N, C-alpha and C positions, 0 to 999 in steps of 0.2 A: 504494500500500500504506500503510495506517495503522499508525503505530508509537506506542509509549508517549510519545515525545517530541513528537508532533504534536498540535495542538489538534483534538480530535474535534468535528465539526459534524454536524447532523442528516442530511445526505446521506451521511456516512460510516457512520452507523448502519444505513442501508438496505443498504449493502454488506455489513456484518458480519452483519446479521439480515435477510436478504432475504425471509423468510416473514412478517415483521411484528414489531411491538413495541408495548409500552404503557409509558408513563412517567407517574408522578404525583409532583409536586414539592411538598414542604412540606405534606403532608396531616396535619391535626390531627383534631379531632372531627367535622368536616363534610366540606368539599370541599378538594381540593388547590388551591394557589395557581396552579399551571399543570398542565395535563394534555395528553398527546399520545397519541392512539390510532391507530396505523398497522397494526392487526391486520386481517385480511380481514373485509370487511363481513358476509359470510354467517356467519362464525364469531361475530362480535359479536352478530348477531341471534339465533343459536342459543343462545349463552351467556346473553343477556339473557332470552330467553323461558323458558329452563330455570331461571333464577335461580341460576346456578352460583356466583355470588360468595360465597354463604353457605357453600359446601362446597369451594371451590377450594383445593387444598393449597398452591398458589403464594401465594394471598392470606393464608392462615394463617401460612405461613412468613415472608413479608416483614413482617408485623405483630409477629411474635414473635422475630425474629432480625435480626442485621446481618451484612453480608458477601455472599457469593455461594453459590448452590447450583444444581446442574443439575436439570432436570426429572426425569431418570432417578432421581435420589436421592429424589424426592418420590413416585414412582409407588406405593410400598407404602402410602402414607398417603392413598389416593384411592379410597374406597369407592364413590363415584359415577362412577368411571371417566371423569372429565373430561379427563384428559390423553390417554387413548386415543381419546376422541371427537375431540379436537383434531387427531389424526393425519389424519383424513379431510379436514381443511381445509388440509392442507399444513404443519401445525405439529407436526412430528415430533420435533424436538430443541430444547431450550431451556435458558436459564439465567436465574435470577432474581437481582436485586441489591437489597439493602436497606441504607439509610444512615440512621443516627440519631446526632447529635452531642451528645446530652444536653441540648439546649436546653430552657428552662423551659416553653415552649409545648407541648412534647411532639410537635413536628412531625417527621415522617420522610419520606424520599423513597424511591421504589422503582421498579424497572423489570423488565419481563419481555420477553425477547428470543427470537425463534424462527428456526429454519432448517428446511428440509425435506430436506436432503441429508446432513448429518453433525453430529456433536457440535461444540460450540464448542471452540476450542483454549484452552489456558491463557492465551496472550497476548491473545486476543480477549476472554476473560472479564475479565482485568485492565483492559483498555482500557475496556470497558463500565462496570466498577465505578468507574474513575477519572472517567468522564464523569458518572455520577450523583452522585458526591461533589462534583464541581465545580459542577454545576447546583444541587445542594442548597445549597451555600455562596453561589452567586450570587443565589439567591432568598431569602436570609435577610432578615428585616425590618430596615429602617434603624433605627439607634439614636440618630439626631440630631433626631428630631421633638420639638418643644417641647410642653409641657403645653397652651399656648394653641392650638397647631395641632391637637393631638389633640381638644381640647374642641370646636373648630369642626367637625372631621371627624365627631365623634359626633353633633352636631346635624344635619349634612347627612344622615348615615345615618338619622336619625330623621325625615327629611322636612321639616325646617324650612327656610324660605327665608332668603335673605341678610339682608333687613331684620329679620326676626324674630330671627335669630341675633345681629345687632348690638344689638338692644334688650335681649335677655336677658343678654348679656355686659356690655353697657354701654360699647360702643365704636362707632366709626363703621363704616359699611358698607365704606369703603375699607380699614380695618384688618382686617376679616374677609376681604375679597378678598385682601389681602396674605398673611394666614395660610394661606388655601387655596392660593394660588399657591405658597408655599414648600412646603407639604405635597405638592402635586402633583409638584413638582420632585424632592423627596426620595424619593417613592414611584414615580417614573417613570410617573405617570398623566396622561392627557390631560384629564380632567374632574374636578370636585370629587366627583361621584358615584362615579366609578371609584376615586378616591383613598380615599374613605370605605369602599368595598367591600374594597379591598386592606388597609386598616388593620384592618378587621374580620376578614379572613381570617388576618392575622398575629397576631390576638389583642391588638392595641394599643388597641382601643376596644371 
């Protein structure tokens, strides 16, 4: 049994939301830094083909609010009957969570969780909210990247090679390598390209 005091992990979410769930972390003007889609594949296909995202009351709510809301409370704001269509895919009861901490990048995180058997309890809702809050904080951009590291990452993002970056900046290739190594470590990235992509998603470059 999951409690408020235990650290919620992905396999716990499957227990609380057995019909499926969707989580987007640190989404700004483009794509989330991390996305997890564990909704039924046939529902995802139907949802995509019908282009429901533009009309989905859940999406409208998470972008305009913070906190939690049950799908039942959103049903009256669903002229395209998206939620009722979700019922036939086993998504009968749900709760949406939205988190925004006022960050200057405007990034928010949200999740939508579903069951087929009953409404979520108040405790389950609080646990899911706490999970999204924690993951939102964990995915916050690092604040310790130097201007030199960001400059190098920006050039990597623009497709410049190591030798070219060194020439433009006026340092040795070894110095560029060290800056990229430091940046990768701070961003938790495996490659310079991945580090540059993450820095871009965070709005750092």
